[in-house]
C-alpha positions as CSV (number, residue, x, y, z in Angstrom):
1,X,0.0,0.0,0.0
2,X,1.3,3.4,-0.9
3,X,0.0,7.0,-0.8
4,X,-1.4,6.9,-4.4
5,X,-3.3,3.7,-3.8
6,X,-4.6,5.0,-0.5
7,X,-6.0,8.1,-2.3
8,X,-7.7,5.8,-4.9
9,X,-9.2,3.6,-2.2
10,X,-10.6,6.8,-0.5
11,X,-12.4,7.5,-3.7
12,X,-14.0,4.1,-3.6
13,X,-15.0,4.6,0.0
14,X,-16.6,8.0,-0.8
15,X,-19.0,6.4,-3.2
16,X,-21.5,5.0,-0.7
17,X,-21.0,8.0,1.6
18,X,-22.1,10.3,-1.3
19,X,-25.3,8.2,-1.8
20,X,-26.1,8.2,2.0
21,X,-25.6,12.0,2.3
22,X,-27.6,12.7,-0.9
23,X,-30.6,10.8,0.4
24,X,-30.2,11.9,4.0
25,X,-33.0,14.4,3.7
26,X,-31.1,17.2,5.5
27,X,-31.5,20.7,4.0
28,X,-27.8,20.7,3.0
29,X,-27.7,17.1,1.7
30,X,-27.5,17.9,-2.0
31,X,-24.7,20.5,-1.5
32,X,-22.8,18.1,0.9
33,X,-23.1,15.3,-1.6
34,X,-21.8,17.6,-4.4
35,X,-18.9,18.6,-2.1
36,X,-18.0,15.0,-1.4
37,X,-18.2,14.2,-5.1
38,X,-15.9,17.2,-5.7
39,X,-13.4,15.8,-3.2
40,X,-13.7,12.4,-4.8
41,X,-13.1,13.9,-8.3
42,X,-10.0,15.7,-7.1
43,X,-8.6,12.4,-5.8
44,X,-8.8,11.2,-9.4
45,X,-6.2,13.7,-10.3
46,X,-4.3,13.4,-7.0
47,X,-3.7,9.7,-7.1
48,X,-2.1,9.9,-10.5
49,X,0.0,12.9,-9.5
50,X,1.2,11.1,-6.4
51,X,2.0,7.9,-8.3
52,X,4.1,9.8,-10.8
53,X,5.7,12.3,-8.3
54,X,6.6,9.7,-5.7
55,X,7.3,7.0,-8.2
56,X,4.5,4.8,-6.7
57,X,3.0,3.4,-9.9
58,X,1.9,-0.2,-9.3
59,X,-0.1,-2.8,-11.2
60,X,-2.7,-2.7,-8.4
61,X,-3.0,1.1,-8.8
62,X,-3.3,0.8,-12.5
63,X,-6.2,-1.6,-12.0
64,X,-7.9,0.2,-9.2
65,X,-7.8,3.8,-10.5
66,X,-10.1,3.2,-13.5
67,X,-12.4,1.0,-11.4
68,X,-12.7,3.7,-8.8
69,X,-13.5,6.3,-11.6
70,X,-16.2,4.1,-13.1
71,X,-17.8,3.4,-9.7
72,X,-17.9,7.1,-8.8
73,X,-19.3,8.3,-12.1
74,X,-21.8,5.5,-12.7
75,X,-23.1,5.7,-9.2
76,X,-23.5,9.5,-9.4
77,X,-25.3,9.2,-12.8
78,X,-27.6,6.5,-11.6
79,X,-28.4,8.6,-8.5
80,X,-29.1,11.6,-10.7
81,X,-31.2,9.5,-13.1
82,X,-33.5,8.7,-10.2
83,X,-33.8,12.4,-9.4
84,X,-34.1,13.5,-13.0
85,X,-36.1,10.7,-14.7
86,X,-36.8,12.6,-17.9
87,X,-35.7,11.1,-21.2
88,X,-33.8,14.4,-21.7
89,X,-31.5,13.3,-18.8
90,X,-31.7,9.5,-19.1
91,X,-30.5,9.4,-22.8
92,X,-27.2,11.2,-22.4
93,X,-26.6,9.4,-19.1
94,X,-27.2,6.0,-20.9
95,X,-24.7,7.1,-23.6
96,X,-22.1,8.0,-21.0
97,X,-22.5,4.8,-19.0
98,X,-22.6,2.6,-22.1
99,X,-19.4,4.2,-23.3
100,X,-17.7,3.6,-20.0
101,X,-18.6,-0.1,-20.1
102,X,-17.6,-0.4,-23.7
103,X,-14.2,1.3,-23.4
104,X,-13.4,-0.7,-20.2
105,X,-14.1,-3.9,-22.1
106,X,-12.1,-2.7,-25.1
107,X,-9.1,-1.8,-22.9
108,X,-9.3,-5.2,-21.2
109,X,-9.4,-6.9,-24.6
110,X,-6.5,-4.8,-26.0
111,X,-4.5,-5.6,-22.8
112,X,-5.1,-9.3,-23.4
113,X,-3.5,-8.8,-26.9
114,X,-0.6,-6.9,-25.4
115,X,-1.7,-3.6,-27.0
116,X,-3.3,-1.7,-24.1
117,X,-1.2,1.4,-24.9
118,X,-3.1,1.8,-28.2
119,X,-6.2,2.7,-26.1
120,X,-4.5,4.7,-23.4
121,X,-6.4,7.8,-22.1
122,X,-6.2,10.6,-24.6
123,X,-6.8,14.3,-24.5
124,X,-10.5,14.2,-25.5
125,X,-11.0,11.5,-22.8
126,X,-9.5,13.9,-20.2
127,X,-11.7,16.8,-21.4
128,X,-14.7,14.5,-21.3
129,X,-13.9,13.5,-17.7
130,X,-13.5,17.1,-16.6
131,X,-16.8,18.2,-18.2
132,X,-18.6,15.1,-16.8
133,X,-17.3,15.7,-13.3
134,X,-18.4,19.4,-13.4
135,X,-21.8,18.4,-14.8
136,X,-22.3,15.9,-12.0
137,X,-21.3,18.4,-9.4
138,X,-23.7,21.0,-10.7
139,X,-26.6,18.4,-10.9
140,X,-25.9,16.9,-7.5
141,X,-25.9,20.4,-5.9
142,X,-29.0,21.5,-7.7
143,X,-32.1,22.3,-5.6
144,X,-35.4,23.7,-6.8
145,X,-34.6,26.8,-4.8
146,X,-31.7,27.5,-7.1
147,X,-32.1,29.6,-10.3
148,X,-33.4,27.6,-13.2
149,X,-30.2,28.3,-15.2
150,X,-28.2,26.1,-12.8
151,X,-30.3,23.1,-13.8
152,X,-30.0,24.1,-17.5
153,X,-26.2,24.4,-17.1
154,X,-26.1,20.9,-15.7
155,X,-28.1,19.6,-18.6
156,X,-25.9,21.4,-21.2
157,X,-22.8,20.0,-19.5
158,X,-24.2,16.4,-19.4
159,X,-25.0,16.6,-23.1
160,X,-21.5,18.0,-23.9
161,X,-20.1,15.1,-21.8
162,X,-22.2,12.6,-23.8
163,X,-20.9,14.1,-27.1
164,X,-17.3,14.0,-25.9
165,X,-17.9,10.4,-24.7
166,X,-19.0,9.4,-28.2
167,X,-16.1,11.3,-29.8
168,X,-13.5,9.7,-27.5
169,X,-15.0,6.3,-28.0
170,X,-14.7,6.7,-31.8
171,X,-11.0,7.8,-31.3
172,X,-10.3,4.7,-29.2
173,X,-12.0,2.4,-31.7
174,X,-9.9,3.9,-34.5
175,X,-6.8,3.2,-32.5
176,X,-7.9,-0.4,-31.8
177,X,-9.1,-1.2,-35.3
178,X,-5.8,-2.6,-36.6
179,X,-5.7,-5.0,-33.7
180,X,-9.4,-5.9,-34.2
181,X,-8.7,-6.9,-37.8
C-alpha cells in the first residue's frame, strides 16, 4: 500500500457516503453530496499525481484507478437519473454509462492482446472526464430553490459530456481497429 493507492481507495469509500448523504434528507444534503463528489473527483487527479511524483505506480493502482473512476461516475449518474427521470437526462446518461462499459471492455481486450497502450487515455477523454465531473457536481448540488439556469447548465454539460464520450469512443475504436482486424 502506498499514498497513491490510499487516495484511490478513499475515492471508492466515498461512493456509498455520497449516496447516503444525498438521500439523508437534510437541508444541506445535496450540497454536501456535491462537495463529497468534488473531493472524490479531485482524488482522481491526486492519485495519478502522487503515483508519478513519488514513483509509486503499481499494477494494483493501474487496475484500481479506472475501477474507482467508473464506480464514482456510474453511481452518481444512476443517483441523478433517479432524481431527474426525464428522457432528456436519461438518454445522455445512458450514452455515458454505455461508453464507460464499452471502453473498459475494449481496454481489457486490448490488454489481453498486449496492446493496451493503443487505447490509453487521450486528450479528449480527459476533457470528457472534466466536463462530466463538473456536470455531475452541478446536478448533485441543484435544488429547486436555485435559479433555473443552474439546472440548465447541468443539462448542457451532461449533453456535452455525452458528445465528448462518443467522440473519445470513436477515437479509441480507430486506434484499436488494426488489432481488431
